[in-house]
NURO-506344 format. One record per residue (C-alpha): residue in three letters; residue number from 1; z, x, y. Coordinates in Angstrom, 1 decimal, padded with zeros to 4 digits. Layout:
! NURO-506344
doti residu:ALA; num:NUM; zz:Z; xx:X; yy:Y
...
***
This chain:
! NURO-506344
doti residu:UNK; num:1; zz:051.0; xx:007.3; yy:001.6
doti residu:UNK; num:2; zz:052.2; xx:008.5; yy:005.0
doti residu:UNK; num:3; zz:050.3; xx:010.6; yy:007.4
doti residu:UNK; num:4; zz:051.9; xx:013.3; yy:009.5
doti residu:UNK; num:5; zz:050.4; xx:015.2; yy:012.4
doti residu:UNK; num:6; zz:051.4; xx:018.7; yy:013.4
doti residu:UNK; num:7; zz:050.3; xx:020.2; yy:016.7
doti residu:UNK; num:8; zz:049.9; xx:024.0; yy:016.4
doti residu:UNK; num:9; zz:047.6; xx:024.6; yy:019.3
doti residu:UNK; num:10; zz:048.2; xx:027.9; yy:021.1
doti residu:UNK; num:11; zz:050.5; xx:029.1; yy:018.3
doti residu:UNK; num:12; zz:049.7; xx:032.3; yy:016.5
doti residu:UNK; num:13; zz:050.6; xx:033.1; yy:012.9
doti residu:UNK; num:14; zz:053.0; xx:032.8; yy:011.2
doti residu:UNK; num:15; zz:054.3; xx:029.8; yy:013.3
doti residu:UNK; num:16; zz:051.7; xx:027.2; yy:012.1
doti residu:UNK; num:17; zz:052.5; xx:028.1; yy:008.5
doti residu:UNK; num:18; zz:056.2; xx:028.0; yy:009.0
doti residu:UNK; num:19; zz:055.9; xx:024.6; yy:010.7
doti residu:UNK; num:20; zz:053.7; xx:023.3; yy:007.8
doti residu:UNK; num:21; zz:056.3; xx:024.5; yy:005.2
doti residu:UNK; num:22; zz:059.1; xx:022.7; yy:007.1
doti residu:UNK; num:23; zz:057.1; xx:019.5; yy:007.3
doti residu:UNK; num:24; zz:055.9; xx:019.5; yy:003.7
doti residu:UNK; num:25; zz:059.6; xx:019.8; yy:002.5
doti residu:UNK; num:26; zz:060.2; xx:016.4; yy:004.2
doti residu:UNK; num:27; zz:057.2; xx:014.7; yy:002.8
doti residu:UNK; num:28; zz:056.7; xx:012.7; yy:-000.4
doti residu:UNK; num:29; zz:054.0; xx:013.3; yy:-003.0
doti residu:UNK; num:30; zz:050.7; xx:011.8; yy:-001.9
doti residu:UNK; num:31; zz:051.6; xx:012.1; yy:001.8
doti residu:UNK; num:32; zz:049.0; xx:013.8; yy:004.1
doti residu:UNK; num:33; zz:049.7; xx:016.5; yy:006.7
doti residu:UNK; num:34; zz:047.1; xx:017.0; yy:009.5
doti residu:UNK; num:35; zz:047.5; xx:020.2; yy:011.4
doti residu:UNK; num:36; zz:045.6; xx:020.8; yy:014.6
doti residu:UNK; num:37; zz:045.2; xx:024.5; yy:015.4
doti residu:UNK; num:38; zz:043.1; xx:026.9; yy:017.5
doti residu:UNK; num:39; zz:043.8; xx:030.1; yy:015.6
doti residu:UNK; num:40; zz:041.5; xx:031.0; yy:012.8
doti residu:UNK; num:41; zz:044.2; xx:033.1; yy:011.1
doti residu:UNK; num:42; zz:046.0; xx:029.8; yy:010.5
doti residu:UNK; num:43; zz:043.0; xx:028.6; yy:008.4
doti residu:UNK; num:44; zz:043.2; xx:031.7; yy:006.2
doti residu:UNK; num:45; zz:047.0; xx:031.8; yy:005.8
doti residu:UNK; num:46; zz:047.6; xx:028.1; yy:005.4
doti residu:UNK; num:47; zz:044.7; xx:027.6; yy:003.0
doti residu:UNK; num:48; zz:045.8; xx:030.5; yy:000.9
doti residu:UNK; num:49; zz:049.4; xx:029.4; yy:000.7
doti residu:UNK; num:50; zz:048.5; xx:025.8; yy:000.1
doti residu:UNK; num:51; zz:046.2; xx:026.6; yy:-002.8
doti residu:UNK; num:52; zz:048.9; xx:028.8; yy:-004.4
doti residu:UNK; num:53; zz:051.4; xx:025.9; yy:-004.1
doti residu:UNK; num:54; zz:048.9; xx:023.6; yy:-005.8
doti residu:UNK; num:55; zz:048.4; xx:021.1; yy:-003.0
doti residu:UNK; num:56; zz:045.1; xx:019.7; yy:-002.0
doti residu:UNK; num:57; zz:043.6; xx:021.1; yy:001.2
doti residu:UNK; num:58; zz:040.5; xx:020.8; yy:003.4
doti residu:UNK; num:59; zz:039.7; xx:021.6; yy:007.0
doti residu:UNK; num:60; zz:037.0; xx:020.9; yy:009.6
doti residu:UNK; num:61; zz:036.2; xx:022.4; yy:012.9
doti residu:UNK; num:62; zz:036.6; xx:019.5; yy:015.4
doti residu:UNK; num:63; zz:035.6; xx:021.5; yy:018.5
doti residu:UNK; num:64; zz:034.6; xx:025.1; yy:019.1
doti residu:UNK; num:65; zz:037.6; xx:027.1; yy:018.1
doti residu:UNK; num:66; zz:039.7; xx:024.1; yy:017.1
doti residu:UNK; num:67; zz:040.3; xx:022.9; yy:013.5
doti residu:UNK; num:68; zz:042.1; xx:020.2; yy:011.7
doti residu:UNK; num:69; zz:043.7; xx:021.2; yy:008.4
doti residu:UNK; num:70; zz:044.4; xx:018.4; yy:005.9
doti residu:UNK; num:71; zz:047.1; xx:019.0; yy:003.3
doti residu:UNK; num:72; zz:047.9; xx:016.4; yy:000.7
doti residu:UNK; num:73; zz:051.2; xx:017.0; yy:-001.0
doti residu:UNK; num:74; zz:050.7; xx:017.1; yy:-004.7
doti residu:UNK; num:75; zz:054.0; xx:018.2; yy:-006.0
***
């Protein structure tokens, strides 16, 4: 399992989602993508899209107004 980090600070939607899509295409099943974002719209959009695609997802607020989104590529 590989771990990839994606810095999406100061980027508004849809840029974080587009970056996640691009990175996930390069990843193998079981790899983990960790996105760092400060836009709550990213949480909503990325979580919704990821669930529809069947990947595993979780997120935590690491500081006020900053989140890490964890996406495990399932298929």
